[in-house]
N, C-alpha and C positions, 0 to 999 in steps of 0.2 A: 394493490395498489399500483395505481395508474402512474406511468413513467414519466417524468418534465420531458419537454423540448429539448432535443439535444442528446437524451440518456438513452443507452443501448435497452430497449422494450423488454429484455431479460435479465437487465442487470439487477432489479432489487430482488426478483425470486431466486434468480441464481446465486446469489450472496447469501441468502438465506439456506437455500438448499447446500452450497457449501460449507457454511457454519453447522449444521444439523451433520452433514457427512461427518466432517472433522471431530466433532465432538464424539461420535458413535467411535470412530476409527482409535480416536486417542484415548479416551476412557477404556474402551473394549481390549486395545494392545497395551496400554501403560499398566491398567489396575487388575485386569482379567486373566486375558489370553497370555500376554507377555511373549508373544512368538518374536518381537522384532526389538527388545529392549536389550538383549544379551550385551550391550556396550555400557550400559548404564555402571556396572561395576568398577568401569576403569575409569570412569568421569568422575572427576573430584564432585563433591557436593556442592560447595560453594561454587562452582561453575556454572553447575546446572542449575542452581538457584538465581546468581547473577545475571546470567541470562535472559530468563524469562520476567525478571525483574526489569532489565531495561528496555526489554521488549516493550513490557506493559507502560512504562513510564513513557518512551517515544510515542508509542502509539497515542497516549492521553495527550501530549504536548501537541502533536499533529493534528487530533480531531478539534483542538481548543482553538490552534490558531488555525486552522483551516475552514473552521465552520460559518464563517464569512460569505461561503457561497450558496448556503442553504438560507441564509437568513434575508436574502433578496427575493421579494415576492418576483415569480418570471424567471430568476436569473440575474446576474450582475450585469449593467450594463456595458461591459467591456472587457477586455482581457484584464484580468487580473494578475499583476507581476510582483506583487510586494509581499510583505510578511513571509509566510513559507513557502509561499509559490514563487518566491524568488528562487529558490532552491530547487524544488520539483514540481512538475506539473500535474503532481495525483497525489497530493499528500492526504485526501481522506482515505482513498485506496489502500496508499502504502500505508498509512495507521489501521487500514483492517486487517492488512496481509501479515504484517510484522509480528502480531502474539501468536500467529498459527506456528512459526518457526520456532517462538521463546517456548511455546509448549510441548513442541516436540524435543526440542534440546532438552527441557526440565527433565522428560522422562526417557531421554534417548529411544524414542519411539522412531525407528527407521520407516515404520508403514505411516506414520502419520507426517513425518519428515517429506515422504515421496508424496503424499497427500496435499501438502504445504504447497509444493512446486506445480503439483496440477492447479489448484486454486489460484497461486501467481498466474499462471497462464492464460487462466479464466479472465481475471482482474487484467490484465495486459491488455486481453482483444476487448473488453468493453472501453476499455482507456483509449485503445486505438479508434474503436467506433465513434467514441465522442469527441476523438481529435479531430477525425474527420468533418464532422457538423462544426467543429469550434472554428476551423479552417475555413469551411464555406462561409459562417455567420461573421468572423472578424478579419480574413483575409490574410493581407501581409502582416498585420499587427500579429496575428495569432502565428505563422509561420518565422516571423522574428525572434518571437518569445521562444518557440521550439529550438531554436537556434543556440539559444543562450542559457536555455533552462534543460536540466537533465529529465527525463521522464520519470525515473524511478531514485535515481542516483545523484546527488547534486553534482554539477559538475565544477572541476578545479576551475579558479577564472584566474587568469594571468592578466599582470598588470599590462594595459594598451598603452604605451607611450604616446599614442595620438591623442589618449583621453585621460587627464589628469585624474578624475575621479572613479576611474575602475578599479577593481581588486581582485 
């Protein structure tokens, strides 16, 4: 698959490789070898099920809300700062990463949790690559957007007395 303009050249293949590696690691450790799942006996089943369900739900919401960027032929005409993009700059990547952590918690697989952290680092690198492109493409508009929006975690917005509409 050919990368779209501004996307990391190995982003798609890297994401697919990460998914395959994670699934091999998670299934192998969680259901067959059980080398790093020893904490599972100490974690309540309700918690171990609630976390992945919430992770998958959040992921589905983020995918649906952020899909607007892939619907545009050639990409959006400007910086998208509305909807879910008002809160995080990379909701599609976040939607991809969250289930890795959720599944790792479900089986208490420390190996999968460590791999999830490495996968997150990969996603952070491709997101940073794309942000450099967006800064060149949209200049001050994107730099301003970066200052007001969290990369992965929503920023807590404080009320600005100079702007009555800020929250």
